[in-house]
N, C-alpha and C positions, 0 to 999 in steps of 0.2 A: 325204423326201416332203413335197410342198407341196400345199395345197388351192387349187383353181382353179375357175372357173365358165365353163361353155360358154355360147354366145349364147342358148340356150333356158332359161338359169338353172339347169341341172343342174350340181350340184357333183360334182367328182371329185378324186382325188389322183394326182399324177404323181411319178415318180422324177426329181428335179431333176438328179441326176448324169448322166442320159441326154440332157439338153438340149444340142443342138449349136448352135442359134441361135434367136433370137427376132426376128421381123419385125413391123413396124407397118404395117398395110395398110388402114384405120386401126385395125382391131382388132388384137390381138396374135396372131400366128401362131407357135406353138412347134413347132419341127422337132427331133425326136429323132435320135439317132445311127442309128437303124434306118431312118430316112426317114419314119416315121409323123409326122403333124402334127396339132395341135389348135388351133383358133381359140377364144380365150377373151376374156371381158369385161375382165379385168385389164390395166392398161397395162404397157408394158415395164418401167417403173420399179418398179411394184408387184411384178412377178414377180421382178425382181432383188433387191429388198428381202426377199421371202419366201425366196429361195434363201440370201441372206446370213444371215438369221435362223436357217434351218435348220442351216447349217454352224456358226454361233456356238453354237447349242444343243448340238450334238454336242461341241464343244470344252469347254463348261461341264460336261457329263456326264462327259467323260473326266477332266477336272481333279478333280471331286468323287470319282470312283472311285479315282483315284490319291492322294488325300490321306488 
């Protein structure tokens, strides 16, 4: 799950595993596998970084649990 911001500054959390694609229009439009979409303030690169950080955190937690 990653935190994002709608254009009206409302923060929300999205399941990043459901992201199908991200479009730059010039705002970022996140399209989920379900077809639902969200327009957010974060850039495409920021969203990608947050998704990568989320998955890296999962790997760290799994490694700690298995040590």
